[in-house]
C-alpha positions as CSV (number, residue, x, y, z in Angstrom):
1,X,99.5,146.9,102.5
2,X,100.5,145.3,99.4
3,X,103.4,146.2,97.5
4,X,101.9,148.0,94.2
5,X,103.2,146.3,90.8
6,X,104.3,148.3,88.1
7,X,104.5,152.2,88.4
8,X,103.7,154.2,85.3
9,X,105.0,157.7,85.2
10,X,105.8,160.2,82.5
11,X,103.0,159.1,80.3
12,X,102.7,161.2,76.8
13,X,100.7,160.5,73.7
14,X,102.3,162.0,70.5
15,X,100.1,164.7,68.5
16,X,98.9,163.9,65.0
17,X,99.0,167.7,64.2
18,X,101.2,167.6,61.2
19,X,101.8,164.2,61.2
20,X,101.7,162.5,57.7
21,X,99.7,159.6,58.8
22,X,97.3,161.1,61.2
23,X,95.6,157.5,61.3
24,X,98.1,156.6,64.1
25,X,100.2,157.5,66.6
26,X,101.9,156.6,70.2
27,X,102.0,156.4,73.8
28,X,105.4,156.7,75.6
29,X,106.2,156.3,79.3
30,X,108.4,155.0,82.2
31,X,107.5,151.8,83.9
32,X,109.0,150.9,87.4
33,X,108.7,147.2,88.6
34,X,109.4,147.6,92.2
35,X,108.8,143.8,93.3
36,X,111.3,140.6,93.1
37,X,109.7,139.0,89.9
38,X,109.6,140.0,86.0
39,X,106.0,141.3,85.0
40,X,104.8,142.1,81.7
41,X,102.7,144.7,80.1
42,X,100.6,142.8,78.0
43,X,98.0,144.3,76.2
44,X,96.5,148.4,76.1
45,X,93.5,149.6,75.1
46,X,92.1,153.5,74.2
47,X,88.8,154.5,73.1
48,X,90.3,156.9,71.0
49,X,91.6,154.2,68.3
50,X,90.1,151.3,66.4
51,X,93.3,149.0,67.6
52,X,96.0,149.3,70.2
53,X,99.2,147.3,70.0
54,X,101.9,147.0,71.8
55,X,105.2,147.8,69.2
56,X,109.3,147.2,68.9
57,X,111.6,148.8,66.7
58,X,113.9,146.0,65.1
59,X,116.4,145.2,62.7
60,X,114.9,143.8,59.2
61,X,116.9,143.6,56.5
62,X,119.6,146.0,57.5
63,X,116.8,148.3,58.3
64,X,114.9,149.4,61.2
65,X,111.2,148.8,61.4
66,X,108.5,149.1,63.6
67,X,106.5,145.9,64.4
68,X,104.4,144.1,67.2
69,X,106.4,142.9,69.9
70,X,105.8,139.2,70.6
71,X,104.7,138.6,74.1
72,X,104.3,141.5,75.4
73,X,107.0,144.4,76.9
74,X,109.2,143.6,79.9
75,X,109.3,145.0,83.4
76,X,112.4,143.5,85.1
77,X,112.0,142.7,88.5
78,X,113.6,145.9,90.8
79,X,114.0,147.7,87.4
80,X,112.2,149.8,85.3
81,X,111.6,149.9,81.3
82,X,111.3,153.4,79.4
83,X,108.5,153.0,76.2
84,X,110.1,155.7,74.3
85,X,110.3,157.2,70.0
86,X,112.7,154.5,68.4
87,X,112.1,152.2,71.1
88,X,109.2,150.0,72.3
89,X,106.1,151.6,72.6
90,X,102.2,151.9,72.5
91,X,100.7,152.2,69.1
92,X,97.0,153.7,69.2
93,X,95.8,152.6,65.2
94,X,92.2,153.4,63.8
95,X,92.4,156.6,65.6
96,X,88.8,158.3,65.8
97,X,89.7,161.6,66.1
98,X,92.9,164.2,65.5
99,X,94.7,164.7,68.3
100,X,96.4,168.0,69.2
101,X,99.0,169.0,72.2
102,X,97.0,169.9,74.9
103,X,94.6,167.0,74.5
104,X,94.0,163.9,77.2
105,X,93.6,160.6,76.0
106,X,92.0,157.8,78.3
107,X,94.6,154.6,78.3
108,X,94.2,151.4,80.0
109,X,96.8,149.2,80.5
110,X,96.8,145.4,81.2
111,X,99.9,143.2,83.2
112,X,100.6,140.1,83.0
113,X,100.0,140.3,87.0
114,X,96.4,140.8,86.1
115,X,96.7,144.2,87.2
116,X,95.4,147.4,85.3
117,X,96.3,151.2,85.4
118,X,93.5,153.7,83.7
119,X,95.1,156.4,82.7
120,X,94.7,159.8,81.7
121,X,97.5,160.8,79.4
122,X,98.4,164.2,77.5
123,X,98.9,165.0,73.8
124,X,102.4,166.6,73.3
125,X,103.8,167.6,70.2
126,X,106.5,165.8,68.9
127,X,108.4,167.2,65.5
128,X,110.8,164.1,65.0
129,X,108.2,162.1,63.9
130,X,109.9,160.8,60.6
131,X,113.4,160.1,62.0
132,X,111.7,157.8,64.1
133,X,108.7,156.3,62.5
134,X,109.7,156.5,59.0
135,X,113.2,154.8,59.0
136,X,115.1,155.9,55.6
137,X,116.3,152.9,53.5
138,X,119.6,154.7,53.0
């Protein structure tokens, strides 16, 4: 029996209900790598979105901006990575429908070891959206 590659836990997608921009949202989760080699989350896909990218929050010109994460998201060997609001996350853009709490979103994650995870991810409300997704310029 082979060791599973990355374990995916506590995945959820932010509802678009009440959001300023309902054409995009993000997915968050915990990724655990029980193996002895780093593995990267290299891409993601979902039929509810026209485009899915791996994003990070980065400091640019003194403020936090959201941008595509070059090279993917590393899940260190024998450790874990959390995709969370204000940090690395899976960005779903060009949404084909509104997402409300209680909905479920199909999501496929692809890793650098050529494994994929097909998930059905619950949609949850998230009220601190502006703080994390629309940084102020103060």
